[in-house]
C-alpha atoms as an extended CHARMM CRD file, in Angstrom:
* protein
*
       261  EXT
         1         1  MET       CA            106.3460000000       -7.0000000000      -55.3240000000  PROA      1               0.0000000000
         2         2  LYS       CA            105.0430000000       -7.7470000000      -58.7220000000  PROA      2               0.0000000000
         3         3  SER       CA            104.4580000000      -11.6260000000      -59.3820000000  PROA      3               0.0000000000
         4         4  SER       CA            106.6200000000      -12.5190000000      -62.3820000000  PROA      4               0.0000000000
         5         5  PRO       CA            103.6100000000      -14.2820000000      -65.3020000000  PROA      5               0.0000000000
         6         6  SER       CA            102.9430000000      -17.7050000000      -64.1080000000  PROA      6               0.0000000000
         7         7  PRO       CA            104.4190000000      -20.2190000000      -67.6610000000  PROA      7               0.0000000000
         8         8  VAL       CA            101.7240000000      -21.6060000000      -67.4600000000  PROA      8               0.0000000000
         9         9  LEU       CA             99.3470000000      -19.0890000000      -68.5830000000  PROA      9               0.0000000000
        10        10  ALA       CA            102.0660000000      -17.0020000000      -70.2570000000  PROA      10              0.0000000000
        11        11  ALA       CA            100.5910000000      -16.0430000000      -73.8330000000  PROA      11              0.0000000000
        12        12  GLU       CA            102.2020000000      -17.7970000000      -76.4440000000  PROA      12              0.0000000000
        13        13  PRO       CA            103.9260000000      -15.8270000000      -79.0880000000  PROA      13              0.0000000000
        14        14  ALA       CA            101.3940000000      -14.9070000000      -82.2370000000  PROA      14              0.0000000000
        15        15  ALA       CA            104.2090000000      -16.0420000000      -84.7980000000  PROA      15              0.0000000000
        16        16  ASN       CA            105.1160000000      -20.0230000000      -83.1090000000  PROA      16              0.0000000000
        17        17  PHE       CA            100.8310000000      -20.3210000000      -82.7160000000  PROA      17              0.0000000000
        18        18  GLY       CA            100.6170000000      -19.0110000000      -86.1870000000  PROA      18              0.0000000000
        19        19  GLN       CA            103.2820000000      -21.8820000000      -87.1990000000  PROA      19              0.0000000000
        20        20  THR       CA            101.8070000000      -24.4540000000      -84.4390000000  PROA      20              0.0000000000
        21        21  LYS       CA             97.8920000000      -24.0390000000      -86.0750000000  PROA      21              0.0000000000
        22        22  ALA       CA             99.7060000000      -24.0390000000      -90.5380000000  PROA      22              0.0000000000
        23        23  LYS       CA            101.4100000000      -27.8210000000      -88.6200000000  PROA      23              0.0000000000
        24        24  ARG       CA             97.9940000000      -29.1340000000      -87.0740000000  PROA      24              0.0000000000
        25        25  ALA       CA             96.4330000000      -28.0370000000      -90.8580000000  PROA      25              0.0000000000
        26        26  LEU       CA             98.9110000000      -30.0350000000      -92.7830000000  PROA      26              0.0000000000
        27        27  VAL       CA             98.8280000000      -33.4380000000      -90.5500000000  PROA      27              0.0000000000
        28        28  LEU       CA             95.1630000000      -33.6140000000      -90.6420000000  PROA      28              0.0000000000
        29        29  ALA       CA             95.4580000000      -32.7240000000      -94.1500000000  PROA      29              0.0000000000
        30        30  ARG       CA             97.4190000000      -35.8390000000      -94.4300000000  PROA      30              0.0000000000
        31        31  GLU       CA             95.0280000000      -37.5300000000      -92.5840000000  PROA      31              0.0000000000
        32        32  ILE       CA             92.3930000000      -36.4730000000      -94.5860000000  PROA      32              0.0000000000
        33        33  VAL       CA             94.0800000000      -38.2650000000      -97.6740000000  PROA      33              0.0000000000
        34        34  ASP       CA             95.1730000000      -41.3640000000      -95.9120000000  PROA      34              0.0000000000
        35        35  ASP       CA             91.0930000000      -41.3890000000      -95.1340000000  PROA      35              0.0000000000
        36        36  ILE       CA             90.1420000000      -41.0250000000      -99.1310000000  PROA      36              0.0000000000
        37        37  GLU       CA             93.0700000000      -43.8820000000      -99.9950000000  PROA      37              0.0000000000
        38        38  SER       CA             91.6870000000      -46.5970000000      -97.2990000000  PROA      38              0.0000000000
        39        39  ASN       CA             87.5530000000      -46.2590000000      -98.0950000000  PROA      39              0.0000000000
        40        40  ALA       CA             88.7810000000      -46.1930000000     -101.8740000000  PROA      40              0.0000000000
        41        41  GLN       CA             87.2810000000      -42.8430000000     -102.5530000000  PROA      41              0.0000000000
        42        42  GLY       CA             87.6310000000      -41.0200000000     -106.1400000000  PROA      42              0.0000000000
        43        43  PRO       CA             86.3580000000      -38.3090000000     -107.9300000000  PROA      43              0.0000000000
        44        44  GLY       CA             82.9960000000      -37.1850000000     -107.0420000000  PROA      44              0.0000000000
        45        45  ASP       CA             82.4160000000      -38.8740000000     -104.2440000000  PROA      45              0.0000000000
        46        46  ARG       CA             81.9330000000      -36.7060000000     -101.3570000000  PROA      46              0.0000000000
        47        47  LEU       CA             83.9890000000      -36.4260000000      -97.6210000000  PROA      47              0.0000000000
        48        48  PRO       CA             81.6550000000      -35.6300000000      -95.1780000000  PROA      48              0.0000000000
        49        49  HSD       CA             80.1530000000      -32.4650000000      -93.6260000000  PROA      49              0.0000000000
        50        50  GLU       CA             82.2750000000      -30.7000000000      -91.6730000000  PROA      50              0.0000000000
        51        51  ASP       CA             80.6990000000      -30.7940000000      -88.3470000000  PROA      51              0.0000000000
        52        52  ALA       CA             81.0510000000      -34.7070000000      -88.8870000000  PROA      52              0.0000000000
        53        53  MET       CA             84.7890000000      -33.8380000000      -89.8260000000  PROA      53              0.0000000000
        54        54  LEU       CA             85.5020000000      -31.8630000000      -86.4790000000  PROA      54              0.0000000000
        55        55  ALA       CA             84.2900000000      -34.9860000000      -84.7650000000  PROA      55              0.0000000000
        56        56  ARG       CA             85.9880000000      -37.7100000000      -86.4280000000  PROA      56              0.0000000000
        57        57  TYR       CA             89.1380000000      -35.6490000000      -85.7510000000  PROA      57              0.0000000000
        58        58  ASP       CA             88.4780000000      -33.7380000000      -83.0220000000  PROA      58              0.0000000000
        59        59  VAL       CA             90.2850000000      -30.6190000000      -84.2790000000  PROA      59              0.0000000000
        60        60  ALA       CA             89.7330000000      -26.8850000000      -84.3920000000  PROA      60              0.0000000000
        61        61  ARG       CA             86.9680000000      -25.9450000000      -87.1760000000  PROA      61              0.0000000000
        62        62  ALA       CA             89.8160000000      -23.3300000000      -88.2850000000  PROA      62              0.0000000000
        63        63  THR       CA             92.2560000000      -26.0920000000      -88.3420000000  PROA      63              0.0000000000
        64        64  LEU       CA             89.9700000000      -28.1360000000      -90.4730000000  PROA      64              0.0000000000
        65        65  ARG       CA             89.4200000000      -25.3200000000      -92.9080000000  PROA      65              0.0000000000
        66        66  GLU       CA             92.8100000000      -24.5980000000      -93.7190000000  PROA      66              0.0000000000
        67        67  ALA       CA             93.2630000000      -28.3240000000      -93.8310000000  PROA      67              0.0000000000
        68        68  LEU       CA             91.0800000000      -28.3960000000      -96.8950000000  PROA      68              0.0000000000
        69        69  ARG       CA             91.9480000000      -25.2970000000      -98.5680000000  PROA      69              0.0000000000
        70        70  PHE       CA             95.1270000000      -26.7820000000      -98.2120000000  PROA      70              0.0000000000
        71        71  LEU       CA             94.4110000000      -29.9950000000      -99.8980000000  PROA      71              0.0000000000
        72        72  GLU       CA             91.6930000000      -27.6420000000     -102.6410000000  PROA      72              0.0000000000
        73        73  LEU       CA             95.0000000000      -26.1880000000     -104.2080000000  PROA      73              0.0000000000
        74        74  GLN       CA             96.6660000000      -29.4140000000     -104.4830000000  PROA      74              0.0000000000
        75        75  GLY       CA             94.0450000000      -30.5810000000     -106.7770000000  PROA      75              0.0000000000
        76        76  VAL       CA             93.3710000000      -33.1410000000     -103.7790000000  PROA      76              0.0000000000
        77        77  ILE       CA             89.5580000000      -31.4520000000     -103.2540000000  PROA      77              0.0000000000
        78        78  HSD       CA             87.1900000000      -29.1450000000     -104.7830000000  PROA      78              0.0000000000
        79        79  LEU       CA             85.1010000000      -26.5220000000     -102.5830000000  PROA      79              0.0000000000
        80        80  THR       CA             81.6000000000      -26.8420000000     -103.6360000000  PROA      80              0.0000000000
        81        81  GLN       CA             79.3640000000      -23.6340000000     -102.5330000000  PROA      81              0.0000000000
        82        82  GLY       CA             75.9260000000      -23.7870000000     -101.4570000000  PROA      82              0.0000000000
        83        83  ARG       CA             72.9480000000      -25.9640000000      -99.6500000000  PROA      83              0.0000000000
        84        84  GLY       CA             74.4460000000      -29.2940000000      -99.7400000000  PROA      84              0.0000000000
        85        85  GLY       CA             77.6850000000      -28.3710000000     -101.0950000000  PROA      85              0.0000000000
        86        86  GLY       CA             81.5210000000      -29.1340000000      -99.3980000000  PROA      86              0.0000000000
        87        87  PRO       CA             84.2130000000      -30.8710000000      -99.9470000000  PROA      87              0.0000000000
        88        88  VAL       CA             83.9450000000      -33.6680000000     -103.2810000000  PROA      88              0.0000000000
        89        89  ILE       CA             87.2960000000      -35.4420000000     -103.7560000000  PROA      89              0.0000000000
        90        90  THR       CA             88.6520000000      -35.0980000000     -107.4130000000  PROA      90              0.0000000000
        91        91  ARG       CA             91.8720000000      -36.4360000000     -108.5330000000  PROA      91              0.0000000000
        92        92  PRO       CA             95.3450000000      -34.1550000000     -109.2180000000  PROA      92              0.0000000000
        93        93  GLN       CA             96.3520000000      -32.9810000000     -112.5970000000  PROA      93              0.0000000000
        94        94  THR       CA             99.3470000000      -32.6620000000     -114.2060000000  PROA      94              0.0000000000
        95        95  ALA       CA             99.2060000000      -28.7030000000     -113.7430000000  PROA      95              0.0000000000
        96        96  ASP       CA             98.9750000000      -29.0000000000     -109.9020000000  PROA      96              0.0000000000
        97        97  PHE       CA            102.0980000000      -31.4060000000     -109.9520000000  PROA      97              0.0000000000
        98        98  ALA       CA            103.7230000000      -28.3470000000     -112.6870000000  PROA      98              0.0000000000
        99        99  SER       CA            102.4850000000      -25.2060000000     -110.6380000000  PROA      99              0.0000000000
       100       100  SER       CA            104.6550000000      -26.5540000000     -106.7760000000  PROA      100             0.0000000000
       101       101  MET       CA            107.7190000000      -27.8090000000     -109.5550000000  PROA      101             0.0000000000
       102       102  ALA       CA            107.5850000000      -24.3190000000     -111.1390000000  PROA      102             0.0000000000
       103       103  LEU       CA            107.4630000000      -22.6580000000     -108.3270000000  PROA      103             0.0000000000
       104       104  ILE       CA            110.2220000000      -24.1870000000     -106.2350000000  PROA      104             0.0000000000
       105       105  LEU       CA            111.8690000000      -23.7520000000     -109.6320000000  PROA      105             0.0000000000
       106       106  GLN       CA            111.8260000000      -20.4440000000     -109.7170000000  PROA      106             0.0000000000
       107       107  PHE       CA            113.6240000000      -19.7990000000     -106.4730000000  PROA      107             0.0000000000
       108       108  MET       CA            116.6530000000      -22.1880000000     -107.3960000000  PROA      108             0.0000000000
       109       109  ASP       CA            116.3250000000      -19.1650000000     -110.7130000000  PROA      109             0.0000000000
       110       110  THR       CA            116.0350000000      -22.0850000000     -112.8470000000  PROA      110             0.0000000000
       111       111  ASP       CA            116.4990000000      -21.3260000000     -116.8980000000  PROA      111             0.0000000000
       112       112  LEU       CA            115.1100000000      -23.2200000000     -119.8950000000  PROA      112             0.0000000000
       113       113  ARG       CA            118.3590000000      -25.0110000000     -120.8590000000  PROA      113             0.0000000000
       114       114  ALA       CA            118.0940000000      -26.9550000000     -117.6520000000  PROA      114             0.0000000000
       115       115  LEU       CA            114.6870000000      -28.0710000000     -118.7020000000  PROA      115             0.0000000000
       116       116  LEU       CA            115.7350000000      -28.4610000000     -121.6390000000  PROA      116             0.0000000000
       117       117  GLU       CA            118.9420000000      -30.4120000000     -120.5750000000  PROA      117             0.0000000000
       118       118  LEU       CA            116.5370000000      -32.4030000000     -118.1530000000  PROA      118             0.0000000000
       119       119  ARG       CA            114.4100000000      -33.2090000000     -121.6850000000  PROA      119             0.0000000000
       120       120  GLU       CA            117.9800000000      -33.9790000000     -123.5830000000  PROA      120             0.0000000000
       121       121  ALA       CA            117.8240000000      -36.3840000000     -120.4270000000  PROA      121             0.0000000000
       122       122  ILE       CA            114.6860000000      -38.5830000000     -119.9470000000  PROA      122             0.0000000000
       123       123  ALA       CA            113.4240000000      -37.8450000000     -123.8760000000  PROA      123             0.0000000000
       124       124  PRO       CA            116.0380000000      -41.2370000000     -125.1090000000  PROA      124             0.0000000000
       125       125  THR       CA            115.2050000000      -43.1200000000     -122.3260000000  PROA      125             0.0000000000
       126       126  VAL       CA            111.6940000000      -42.6620000000     -122.3780000000  PROA      126             0.0000000000
       127       127  ALA       CA            111.7170000000      -43.1250000000     -126.0960000000  PROA      127             0.0000000000
       128       128  ALA       CA            113.3210000000      -46.2380000000     -125.4800000000  PROA      128             0.0000000000
       129       129  ARG       CA            110.7740000000      -47.5620000000     -122.8530000000  PROA      129             0.0000000000
       130       130  ALA       CA            107.7930000000      -46.5500000000     -125.1880000000  PROA      130             0.0000000000
       131       131  ALA       CA            109.5770000000      -49.1550000000     -127.2940000000  PROA      131             0.0000000000
       132       132  GLU       CA            109.2420000000      -51.6480000000     -125.0250000000  PROA      132             0.0000000000
       133       133  MET       CA            105.8140000000      -51.1960000000     -123.0790000000  PROA      133             0.0000000000
       134       134  ALA       CA            103.7430000000      -49.4440000000     -125.6510000000  PROA      134             0.0000000000
       135       135  THR       CA            100.2220000000      -51.1240000000     -126.1880000000  PROA      135             0.0000000000
       136       136  VAL       CA             97.8780000000      -51.3180000000     -128.5230000000  PROA      136             0.0000000000
       137       137  ALA       CA             96.0560000000      -48.1080000000     -128.0270000000  PROA      137             0.0000000000
       138       138  ASP       CA             98.8270000000      -45.9420000000     -127.2320000000  PROA      138             0.0000000000
       139       139  LEU       CA            100.3610000000      -47.2530000000     -130.8640000000  PROA      139             0.0000000000
       140       140  ALA       CA             97.0500000000      -45.8230000000     -132.5060000000  PROA      140             0.0000000000
       141       141  ALA       CA             96.9200000000      -42.6680000000     -130.1150000000  PROA      141             0.0000000000
       142       142  LEU       CA            100.5200000000      -41.8800000000     -131.7660000000  PROA      142             0.0000000000
       143       143  GLU       CA             99.6640000000      -43.1540000000     -134.7980000000  PROA      143             0.0000000000
       144       144  ALA       CA             96.7740000000      -40.7150000000     -134.7080000000  PROA      144             0.0000000000
       145       145  CYS       CA             98.5460000000      -37.9710000000     -133.0920000000  PROA      145             0.0000000000
       146       146  LEU       CA            101.6470000000      -37.9730000000     -135.8890000000  PROA      146             0.0000000000
       147       147  ALA       CA             99.0770000000      -37.9860000000     -138.6950000000  PROA      147             0.0000000000
       148       148  ARG       CA             97.7150000000      -35.0680000000     -137.0210000000  PROA      148             0.0000000000
       149       149  LEU       CA            101.2230000000      -33.2380000000     -137.1960000000  PROA      149             0.0000000000
       150       150  GLU       CA            101.4040000000      -33.7750000000     -140.5990000000  PROA      150             0.0000000000
       151       151  ARG       CA             98.4740000000      -32.3630000000     -141.7620000000  PROA      151             0.0000000000
       152       152  GLU       CA             99.6770000000      -29.3340000000     -139.4960000000  PROA      152             0.0000000000
       153       153  ARG       CA            103.3970000000      -28.5850000000     -140.3670000000  PROA      153             0.0000000000
       154       154  ASP       CA            102.3300000000      -25.7350000000     -142.0740000000  PROA      154             0.0000000000
       155       155  GLY       CA             99.9130000000      -24.1990000000     -139.4100000000  PROA      155             0.0000000000
       156       156  PRO       CA            100.0130000000      -22.9300000000     -135.9890000000  PROA      156             0.0000000000
       157       157  GLU       CA             99.1600000000      -25.7750000000     -134.1430000000  PROA      157             0.0000000000
       158       158  PHE       CA            102.5730000000      -27.9130000000     -135.0530000000  PROA      158             0.0000000000
       159       159  GLU       CA            104.0850000000      -27.2480000000     -132.0800000000  PROA      159             0.0000000000
       160       160  GLU       CA            100.9640000000      -28.1910000000     -129.2150000000  PROA      160             0.0000000000
       161       161  THR       CA            100.5470000000      -31.1720000000     -131.1950000000  PROA      161             0.0000000000
       162       162  ASN       CA            104.0890000000      -32.0510000000     -131.6110000000  PROA      162             0.0000000000
       163       163  ARG       CA            104.5660000000      -31.7670000000     -127.2420000000  PROA      163             0.0000000000
       164       164  ARG       CA            100.4070000000      -34.2110000000     -127.4090000000  PROA      164             0.0000000000
       165       165  PHE       CA            103.7780000000      -36.1150000000     -129.5790000000  PROA      165             0.0000000000
       166       166  HSD       CA            106.0850000000      -36.3360000000     -127.0210000000  PROA      166             0.0000000000
       167       167  ASP       CA            103.1350000000      -36.2450000000     -123.5360000000  PROA      167             0.0000000000
       168       168  LEU       CA            102.0210000000      -39.8100000000     -126.1030000000  PROA      168             0.0000000000
       169       169  LEU       CA            105.2390000000      -41.0930000000     -125.2840000000  PROA      169             0.0000000000
       170       170  GLY       CA            105.5250000000      -40.6790000000     -121.8460000000  PROA      170             0.0000000000
       171       171  TRP       CA            102.0740000000      -42.2730000000     -121.3020000000  PROA      171             0.0000000000
       172       172  ALA       CA            103.3130000000      -45.2270000000     -123.3420000000  PROA      172             0.0000000000
       173       173  SER       CA            106.2670000000      -45.8290000000     -121.5710000000  PROA      173             0.0000000000
       174       174  GLY       CA            104.0630000000      -48.1220000000     -118.5630000000  PROA      174             0.0000000000
       175       175  ASN       CA            105.6900000000      -45.6990000000     -116.2260000000  PROA      175             0.0000000000
       176       176  SER       CA            103.3270000000      -42.8460000000     -115.4070000000  PROA      176             0.0000000000
       177       177  THR       CA            106.1650000000      -41.0530000000     -113.1840000000  PROA      177             0.0000000000
       178       178  PHE       CA            107.8370000000      -40.6490000000     -117.0690000000  PROA      178             0.0000000000
       179       179  GLY       CA            104.3570000000      -39.5690000000     -118.4740000000  PROA      179             0.0000000000
       180       180  LEU       CA            104.1830000000      -36.6350000000     -115.3800000000  PROA      180             0.0000000000
       181       181  LEU       CA            106.5990000000      -35.3470000000     -115.5960000000  PROA      181             0.0000000000
       182       182  VAL       CA            107.2120000000      -35.0020000000     -119.4930000000  PROA      182             0.0000000000
       183       183  SER       CA            103.5340000000      -33.3500000000     -119.4680000000  PROA      183             0.0000000000
       184       184  ALA       CA            104.8090000000      -31.1180000000     -116.6640000000  PROA      184             0.0000000000
       185       185  LEU       CA            107.8530000000      -30.1940000000     -118.9270000000  PROA      185             0.0000000000
       186       186  HSD       CA            106.2060000000      -29.2290000000     -121.3790000000  PROA      186             0.0000000000
       187       187  LEU       CA            103.1980000000      -27.2110000000     -119.6110000000  PROA      187             0.0000000000
       188       188  LEU       CA            106.6590000000      -25.2680000000     -117.8730000000  PROA      188             0.0000000000
       189       189  THR       CA            108.1990000000      -24.4440000000     -121.2760000000  PROA      189             0.0000000000
       190       190  ARG       CA            105.0910000000      -24.0810000000     -123.5840000000  PROA      190             0.0000000000
       191       191  SER       CA            105.3470000000      -20.3360000000     -122.4720000000  PROA      191             0.0000000000
       192       192  MET       CA            108.6710000000      -19.4830000000     -122.3790000000  PROA      192             0.0000000000
       193       193  SER       CA            109.0670000000      -19.8030000000     -125.8660000000  PROA      193             0.0000000000
       194       194  GLU       CA            105.8570000000      -18.6130000000     -127.6240000000  PROA      194             0.0000000000
       195       195  GLY       CA            105.9080000000      -16.9760000000     -130.8530000000  PROA      195             0.0000000000
       196       196  LEU       CA            108.9240000000      -18.7710000000     -131.1920000000  PROA      196             0.0000000000
       197       197  GLY       CA            107.8540000000      -21.3610000000     -133.5120000000  PROA      197             0.0000000000
       198       198  TYR       CA            109.8280000000      -23.6280000000     -136.0670000000  PROA      198             0.0000000000
       199       199  SER       CA            110.8820000000      -22.4230000000     -139.4070000000  PROA      199             0.0000000000
       200       200  ALA       CA            109.4130000000      -24.9890000000     -142.4300000000  PROA      200             0.0000000000
       201       201  GLN       CA            112.2160000000      -26.8580000000     -142.7200000000  PROA      201             0.0000000000
       202       202  GLU       CA            113.0820000000      -27.4290000000     -138.5140000000  PROA      202             0.0000000000
       203       203  ARG       CA            109.6200000000      -28.4540000000     -138.8910000000  PROA      203             0.0000000000
       204       204  GLU       CA            109.9230000000      -31.1660000000     -141.5510000000  PROA      204             0.0000000000
       205       205  THR       CA            113.0520000000      -32.2230000000     -139.6460000000  PROA      205             0.0000000000
       206       206  GLN       CA            111.3710000000      -32.9540000000     -136.3400000000  PROA      206             0.0000000000
       207       207  LEU       CA            108.2090000000      -34.5120000000     -138.1450000000  PROA      207             0.0000000000
       208       208  ARG       CA            111.0630000000      -37.2700000000     -140.2130000000  PROA      208             0.0000000000
       209       209  CYS       CA            113.1320000000      -37.5950000000     -136.6240000000  PROA      209             0.0000000000
       210       210  LEU       CA            109.3440000000      -38.4150000000     -134.7820000000  PROA      210             0.0000000000
       211       211  GLY       CA            108.2450000000      -40.8610000000     -137.7270000000  PROA      211             0.0000000000
       212       212  ARG       CA            111.5270000000      -42.9510000000     -137.0200000000  PROA      212             0.0000000000
       213       213  VAL       CA            111.0100000000      -43.1760000000     -133.2750000000  PROA      213             0.0000000000
       214       214  LEU       CA            107.4450000000      -44.1660000000     -134.1100000000  PROA      214             0.0000000000
       215       215  GLN       CA            108.6830000000      -46.9880000000     -136.4950000000  PROA      215             0.0000000000
       216       216  ALA       CA            111.3650000000      -47.7470000000     -133.5040000000  PROA      216             0.0000000000
       217       217  VAL       CA            108.5630000000      -48.1910000000     -131.1060000000  PROA      217             0.0000000000
       218       218  ARG       CA            106.4360000000      -49.9510000000     -133.5030000000  PROA      218             0.0000000000
       219       219  MET       CA            109.2590000000      -52.9390000000     -134.1320000000  PROA      219             0.0000000000
       220       220  ARG       CA            109.3860000000      -52.9950000000     -130.8230000000  PROA      220             0.0000000000
       221       221  ASP       CA            113.3720000000      -51.5660000000     -131.3380000000  PROA      221             0.0000000000
       222       222  ALA       CA            114.1810000000      -49.7400000000     -127.8400000000  PROA      222             0.0000000000
       223       223  VAL       CA            118.2220000000      -48.8410000000     -129.2600000000  PROA      223             0.0000000000
       224       224  GLY       CA            116.4810000000      -47.6570000000     -131.9440000000  PROA      224             0.0000000000
       225       225  ALA       CA            113.7440000000      -45.5660000000     -130.3120000000  PROA      225             0.0000000000
       226       226  ARG       CA            116.3050000000      -44.5400000000     -128.3690000000  PROA      226             0.0000000000
       227       227  ARG       CA            119.3550000000      -43.1420000000     -130.8390000000  PROA      227             0.0000000000
       228       228  GLN       CA            116.5640000000      -41.1610000000     -133.1230000000  PROA      228             0.0000000000
       229       229  MET       CA            115.2580000000      -39.3640000000     -130.1120000000  PROA      229             0.0000000000
       230       230  GLU       CA            118.4940000000      -38.7350000000     -128.6260000000  PROA      230             0.0000000000
       231       231  ARG       CA            119.1130000000      -36.9420000000     -132.4840000000  PROA      231             0.0000000000
       232       232  LEU       CA            115.6690000000      -35.2880000000     -132.0220000000  PROA      232             0.0000000000
       233       233  THR       CA            116.2070000000      -33.4720000000     -128.6540000000  PROA      233             0.0000000000
       234       234  ASP       CA            120.3660000000      -32.4730000000     -129.1390000000  PROA      234             0.0000000000
       235       235  GLY       CA            118.9850000000      -30.6020000000     -132.6460000000  PROA      235             0.0000000000
       236       236  SER       CA            115.9930000000      -30.1310000000     -130.9240000000  PROA      236             0.0000000000
       237       237  THR       CA            118.0890000000      -27.7110000000     -128.4770000000  PROA      237             0.0000000000
       238       238  GLN       CA            120.9550000000      -26.9500000000     -130.8880000000  PROA      238             0.0000000000
       239       239  TYR       CA            118.3740000000      -25.4320000000     -133.5530000000  PROA      239             0.0000000000
       240       240  LEU       CA            117.0000000000      -23.3660000000     -130.3720000000  PROA      240             0.0000000000
       241       241  ALA       CA            120.0410000000      -22.3060000000     -129.4720000000  PROA      241             0.0000000000
       242       242  GLU       CA            120.8150000000      -20.8630000000     -132.6220000000  PROA      242             0.0000000000
       243       243  ARG       CA            117.5070000000      -18.8870000000     -133.5200000000  PROA      243             0.0000000000
       244       244  SER       CA            116.9980000000      -17.3230000000     -129.9790000000  PROA      244             0.0000000000
       245       245  PRO       CA            120.0000000000      -17.6960000000     -127.6240000000  PROA      245             0.0000000000
       246       246  ALA       CA            118.0180000000      -15.5600000000     -125.4660000000  PROA      246             0.0000000000
       247       247  LEU       CA            115.4150000000      -17.2930000000     -124.6860000000  PROA      247             0.0000000000
       248       248  LEU       CA            117.3000000000      -20.5700000000     -123.0470000000  PROA      248             0.0000000000
       249       249  ALA       CA            118.5010000000      -17.9850000000     -120.1820000000  PROA      249             0.0000000000
       250       250  GLN       CA            114.4020000000      -17.2460000000     -119.5650000000  PROA      250             0.0000000000
       251       251  LYS       CA            114.3470000000      -17.7460000000     -115.9130000000  PROA      251             0.0000000000
       252       252  VAL       CA            111.1500000000      -20.3650000000     -114.8380000000  PROA      252             0.0000000000
       253       253  ARG       CA            108.5490000000      -18.1610000000     -113.0290000000  PROA      253             0.0000000000
       254       254  TRP       CA            105.3700000000      -19.6780000000     -111.3270000000  PROA      254             0.0000000000
       255       255  GLY       CA            102.8480000000      -18.1840000000     -113.3800000000  PROA      255             0.0000000000
       256       256  ASN       CA            104.1660000000      -20.4160000000     -116.1790000000  PROA      256             0.0000000000
       257       257  ALA       CA            102.6930000000      -23.5740000000     -115.3630000000  PROA      257             0.0000000000
       258       258  ASN       CA             99.0860000000      -21.6300000000     -114.7400000000  PROA      258             0.0000000000
       259       259  ARG       CA             98.6820000000      -20.1580000000     -118.1970000000  PROA      259             0.0000000000
       260       260  GLU       CA             96.1580000000      -21.3340000000     -120.0850000000  PROA      260             0.0000000000
       261       261  ALA       CA             97.2090000000      -23.5960000000     -123.3740000000  PROA      261             0.0000000000
């Protein structure tokens, strides 16, 4: 009579093995990030060579390499090749966040209208916070950006410089999460609105509104900055809806955040 296989010796199903390996790699990736933080390492610093990391974390080589590839995809490290190569610490960028955000939003069937509604919700608060928190350097950067925007009112760079002004406001809020979210939204919407452009009249309207926002920020007038930004974002969304209704129904795609500016 044949004996049944011993449960101890029975092979683990391939699918379960793959999932277990992936979980181990993710746990290891988190450990590596914690070590980077606890060791006060920063961009440009190198992680130990592979053999040293294998000994440090007591994992299989394949697990370590998968963890490092994951961290590279997240913008935490860069894997250099050749003699003396290995993992070098970098700093995750806004594009890394925008890419992850876009991937999730694609599966949520999100459209451009939803992103604009999010902008309308946060932009006035960002402007109000900037009025309270902007430094002298922030104000100088905003003034220089607005001056450039006025010079480019008839040029092809108007839309990009316009986004830059809003990005600067986000970072001037004193809350880095505002800056990160505003900049990420612009990375997502940039490619979705390529070729649309603003009419000459709309450009003048945008310039007037941004000038009023900046004046309120200069005066530390949070209420005024919020009110002027509400007018700007409401008017901008209405303009887009009237100019190209189909544009607002355009779906977010993962690739939206991966295109060059």
